[in-house]
N, C-alpha and C positions, 0 to 999 in steps of 0.2 A: 504494500500500500504506500502511496505517496501523497503528500499534502497538496493543497491547491497551489501553494507557492512553488513547490518543486515541479508540479505539472506545468505551470506557467513557464518556468525557466527552461524545461526540457522540450516543450512542445512548440514554443513560439507564439502561443496564445497568451494574451494578458489575463490577469486575474479577473478583471471586470468582464472580459469576453467569456471566460469559463463560467462565471456566474450567469451571464446572459444565456449561454447555450444550455446550461442546466435548467433554467426557468422555461426555456423553449422546448425542452424535452429532446434535444439533439444529442447532447453528451451529458448523461446523468451520472453523478459520482456513484461509485460502488457502495459507499457508506456515508451517511451524514450523522454527525454526533447529535443526539437528541437534545442535549443540554446546551452546547455552545453553537450548534448549527454549522460546525466546521466540516468542510467537505474532504473526503478521502477517495482516491482513485486506485483502481486495481492495476496490476502490471500490464495487462492486455490493453488497457485504455490509452496508453501513451501513443502507440502506433495510430490508433483511431484519432487522437487529438492532433497528431502531426498531419494526418490526412485532411482533417477538418481545417487546419491552418492553411494548407496549400489551396484548398478549394476557396477559402475565404479570401486569400490574397489574389486569386484569379477572379474574384467578384461574382462567384456563382450565387444565384438566389437561394434563400434558405430552404424553400420547398424542394429544390433539386438536391441540395446538400443532404437533406434527410434521406432521399432515395438512394443516393450514392453510398452513404454510410450503411444503409440497410442492405444493399446488394453487394458491397465490396468483398465480403468474406464468403459469399456464396459460390457455388460451382458454375452457375450461369451468369456470366459477366456481360451479357448482351445489353441489358438495360443500362448498366454503368457506362459502357462505351457510347451508347446512343446519347446519354445525358451529357457526357464530356464533349462529344462532337457537336451536339446542338448548341451548347454554351459557347464553344469556340466560334461557331458560325455567327452567333449573336455578337460576340466581341469584334469579329472581323467586319461585320456589317456596321456596327456602331463606330468603329474606327474610320471606315470609308465615309460614313455620313459626317463625322466630325471633320475629316480632311476637307470635304466639300464646303462646309460652313466656314472653316478657317480660311480657305482660299478666297471666299467671298469677302470675309472681314478684312483680309490683307489688301484686297483690291480697293475696298472703301477707304482704308487708311492711306493707301498710296495717293488716291485722288484728293483726300483731305490735306495731306502733307504738301502736295504740289501747290496748294493755295496758300500755304503758310511759309513764313521765312524762319529758318532755323536759327539765325543769328539775332540775338537781342539787340534792338536798335534804340531802345529808350535811354534817355539820359536822366539820371535821378541823383539828387543831392538832398540830404536831410541831416538833422542833428538829433542825437539820442543821449540819454543819460547812461554813462558807462555801467553803473551798478545794475540798472534795469536790464540792459542788454546782456550783461554777464549772467544774471539770474535766469533770463529767458533761455539762453543757450545751454546752461546747465540743466534746465528743466526738460530739454528735448533731445540733447545729444545722444542719450543712451538708446533712443529708438531708431537711429539712422542705420540703414542696411549696410552690411559688409559683403553682400552677395555679388560677385563679379558678373553674374548672369543678369543682374538688374541694376545697371549703372545709373539709371535715372533716379534710383532711391538712395544712392550712395552720397548723400549730401543733405543739407538743411535748406528748406524753402524759405526765402525771405519774401513774404507777401505784403507789399506796401500799399497802404491806402492813406488818404489825407488824415483820417482819424487814428491811425496807428499802424504799427508793424507787427504782423504775426510771423513767428518762426515755427516751422513745422517739420517733423521728421517721422518717417515710418519705414518699417521693414516688412510690411504686410501683416505681421502677427501682433504688432503694437504700433500705436500712433501717439505722438505727443505734440501739444500745441501750447504756445505761450505768447503773450502780447506785450509790446513795448510802446510807450507813448513817443510821438515824434514831433519835432518842430521844424518849420521851414520847408514843408512840402505841401503843395496844393495841386499837384498834378493828378493824372488819371491813375487808377490802380495798375500796378505792375508787379510782376513776380520773377524771381530768378533763383536758381538752385546753386548754392555755394558748396563745393566739395568738402567732405569732412575734414581733410587735412587743412584746407584754408580756413574752415570754421574754427578748428582748434588753434590755428595761428592767430585768428582774430580774438579768440577768448583770452589768449595769453597777453594781449595788449590791455585788457580791461581791468587793470588793478587799481585804477584811480577812482576819484569821486566825481570828476568833472564831466562835461559833455564830450562826446566823440562824434566824428563826422563820417557818414556812410555815403558813398557815391558809386554809381554804376554808369558806365558809358559803353553801350554796345554789349559785348560779352565779357567785359572786364569790371571787376568790383574792387573797391578800395575802402579800407577802414583807417582813419587817422585818429590818433590819440596823442595830443600834444605835438611833439616833434617826431613822433614815431608813426610809422604806417606799415600796413601789410596789404598786398595787392595780388590778384591772380584772376584766372579765367573762371567764369561760371561754367557749369555743366551744360552741354549743348543738348539738353533733354527737357521735355515738359514734365512737370510734376503732376501727379494725379490730382483731380479736383477733390481736395481733402474734405471739404465741407459736406460732400455727399457721403462720406464715411462716418460722420459724427453721429452718435446715437441720439435718438430723440429723448428729451427729458421725461422723467416719469417713473424711473426705476426705484427700487427700494434703496433709500439713502441711509447709510449706517456710519456714524463717526467712529474712528479708531484711534487709539493711542499708538503712535507709530512704534515706539520702542517695545511696548508689550506685544504688539501684533507681530513685529519682526521676530521676536523671541519665540512666539508661538509657531510661526511658520518654519523657523529653523530647527525646532525641536519636536514639532508635532507630526501627526501622521501624514504620509505621502503615498501616492500611488504612482506607478510607472505607466507612461503613455504606451499605447500598443505599438507605436512605431517610434524608433529613435531612442527609446529608453529615457525620455525626459521625465523628471520628477514633477508630479502634479500635486497641487494643494486643492482640496475640494472644499468650497465655502458654502455657507448657508446663513441667511439672516434669521436669527432666532425671533421668537415672539416678542421679546423685550427690545428688539431693535439692534441687538449686538451681532457682530459677525462671529460665527463659530467655524471651527475646522471639523469637517465630517470624518469620523473614524471609519476604518475599514469595515464594510458591512452596512453602513448607513445608506439606505436607498431612498432618501427623501427626494420627492419629485422636483423640488425647487433648488437642489444643490447645483453649484456651478464649479466646474473644474478649470484650473488655470495653471499655466507654466509657473512653477514656484520661483525660478530664477528671474523671470520677467517681472513678476509681482514685486520681488525684493528690489529690483532695479527701479521700478516705478515709485516705490516708497522712498527710496533714497533721493531720487530726482525731485520728489515733491517738496523736500527741504522744509518740512514743518513738523512740529511735535505731534500735531493732530491733523489727520486727513479724513476725507469722506469717501467711502466706497459706495458706488452706485451699481447695484445688481438688479437684473431683470430676469428674463427667461434663461434657462440653461444654455441656449444657443445665441443669446444676445451678448454684445461686447460688455466688458466690465470697465467702468470709468473710475479713475482715481482723481479726486478733485481737492484743491486747496479751499478750505472754508472761507478764507479771506480774499480769494481771487478766483472768480469763476472763469476768467479768461485763460488760466493756466491749468491744464489737466492732461492726463494720459489715458489711453484706451488700450485694453488688452483683449485679444480675441479668446473666447473660451475654447476648451479642448473637449471634444466629445468623448465620453467615457466608454460607450459601448455602441455596437451597431444596432 
């Protein structure tokens, strides 16, 4: 007999997936402890679990998985072969359909790009308070992407409007936004993406209390602080329309003491993501409005799983003793907000616990 943790390790199925397949009647443990509810699996079930993991990675529907498992050990394998061949044909047809749709989308993008100029031609000059810009960059820098496959996310968006500057960074799984007041700018809204290396060089200049000057001319951006300056080229990419990614207000808002919450995350229960081995913290807002960490086996319908490392980064970037977590449905983004500054916040995408 092996425990559910050992079965997860040896089979390639996560613990939460094993629980799901138990409830679905697909892979039922040989024994369940009547007191603790802990699951135990027999020696012969490991091969079955590994087969299930392969079928799952191939995206086979649950109804077909049931039949494959039921017929796998029999002498007549005809049904199993037909199910595998049928699923392969579905995948091939789906890939063909997807290629056709993506070909159309690329053509639409090509026509759109032909009507746009890739070189930034706007000329911008404005003044900002050094401490405000420093705090804003600190609040978003952690969310910038390091993925070479997505160079357009490898920087910080400077989104300038007459009423203020928004700095934004995202790596798809998290997004951070902060706002800085500006003076001396009354032009049209304009945005440019500053590479992370140049962003870090700008941040290094912001040690004083006085104003700094930010200017952009074409594809070149310059920050001046006193008699020092740093300058470089912007990324020749458009940043996603980040406002469309922002969650609508209305989730359950729960204040947290950052130091205590960090300690709870670092020492509390974690789960492993089913891909990549990422540590997940599973959160829930209790009836009294506090955020609690769900223990292993807690199947509350309103629990939300999140990458623990990303959440710790967001808490550090929040730079406050108290922050507000905004949680909604298990599939909705989690927002981490400053109680004294609604314009500075970060968003984390939730992680699905089971299929």
